[in-house]
Backbone as a ProteinNet text record, in pm:
[ID]
protein_1_A
[PRIMARY]
MKRMSDNGEIIKLTKNLYETNVNMEEYVVASAIYSSSYLFVL
[TERTIARY]
1162	1034	936.2	944.5	856	879.8	1004.6	1037.6	987.2	1004.7	957.3	804.5	738.3	593.2	545.7	614.1	577.7	599.5	700.9	729.5	640.9	562	474.9	543.9	665.1	737.5	680.9	630	568.3	437.5	349.8	221.2	214.1	186.3	174.1	35.7	30.1	-97.7	-141.4	-55.5	-78.2	55.7	58.5	183.3	284.3	399.6	510.6	478.7	380	347.5	329.9	413.7	415.2	400.3	352.2	335.9	411.3	484	559.3	488.7	396.8	326.5	187.8	166.4	37.7	-72.4	-38.1	-136.2	-170.3	-134.5	-159.4	-309.8	-355	-496.4	-535.1	-657.7	-703.1	-707	-744.8	-755.2	-618.5	-514.2	-379.6	-334.7	-363.6	-329	-409	-537.2	-622	-573.6	-532.1	-484.4	-350.6	-271.5	-145.5	-171.5	-272.2	-303.3	-374.1	-474.9	-553.4	-517.9	-413.4	-360	-454.5	-547.1	-640.6	-771.5	-765.7	-887.5	-918.4	-1032.3	-1074.3	-1040.5	-959.9	-918.7	-794.6	-798.1	-685.9	-629.6	-499.4	-432.2	-403.2	-455.6	-434.6	-329.4
-929.4	-879.9	-996.6	-1093.9	-1210.3	-1283.9	-1301.5	-1372.2	-1294.5	-1162.7	-1080.7	-1085.3	-1086.1	-1094.2	-1229.2	-1335.2	-1469	-1483.5	-1414.9	-1421.5	-1328.8	-1243.3	-1151.3	-1024.6	-999.2	-877.8	-755.1	-773.8	-665.3	-714.5	-621	-652.6	-583.2	-659.4	-601.1	-541.1	-411.5	-343.1	-343.7	-293.1	-293.1	-317.5	-310.4	-330.9	-224.5	-269.1	-182.9	-96.5	-133.4	-58.7	-157.5	-143.1	-234.8	-157.1	-223.9	-164	-249.8	-184.7	-257.4	-257.5	-167.2	-156.2	-219.4	-333.5	-401.8	-330.7	-238.5	-166.1	-29.1	-5	124.2	144.4	265.3	297.5	283.7	238.7	213.1	339.1	452.8	575.2	625.8	596.4	635.8	553.6	424.7	337.2	377.2	405.4	444.1	573.1	668.7	794.7	777.1	677.3	649.7	584.2	497.1	427.8	521.5	590.7	682.1	824.2	876.8	1006.4	1122.3	1107.2	1216.7	1197.4	1125.4	1100.1	1218.9	1215.5	1319.8	1285.4	1184	1145.1	1224.5	1284.6	1363.7	1302.3	1304.9	1254.5	1371.7	1368	1477.1	1441.5
-440.8	-398.5	-378.9	-466.4	-455.2	-324.2	-288.1	-164	-42.6	-43.6	68.2	77.1	-37	-38	14.2	-25.3	22.6	172.5	227.4	371	452.7	388.8	460	505.7	456	492.8	422.5	301.8	226.6	168.4	134.3	74.8	-59.7	-164.5	-297.1	-311.7	-342	-357.9	-503.5	-589.6	-733.6	-800.3	-930.6	-1003.3	-960.6	-914.2	-871.1	-749.8	-669.7	-547.9	-434.4	-330.8	-218.2	-89.3	15.3	147.5	247.9	338.1	440.1	575	596.7	724.1	710.2	773.7	762.3	839.9	928.2	1008.6	951	824.9	760.8	742.3	765.1	747.7	600.2	575.7	439.9	355.1	413.2	334.4	290	365.1	325.8	205.9	209.9	98.2	-25.6	-7.6	-120.7	-184.8	-105.8	-162.6	-232.4	-193.6	-263.7	-398.1	-403	-527.8	-625	-576.8	-660	-620.7	-681.3	-637.3	-664.2	-756.1	-781.7	-706.1	-594.4	-517.1	-425.7	-363.9	-272	-128.7	-108.4	24.4	63.6	178.2	226.2	352.8	364.7	483	573.6	693.7	789	889.4
[MASK]
++++++++++++++++++++++++++++++++++++++++++

């Protein structure tokens, strides 16, 4: 995982949570991190 992160293949968001799509919308990432948030993905 460290090597993939260093190469830019994945982005570490928080501990044990990674993102592979650099063009992901911010609200989608936020709702994944904070699952009890008021952000909804439509």
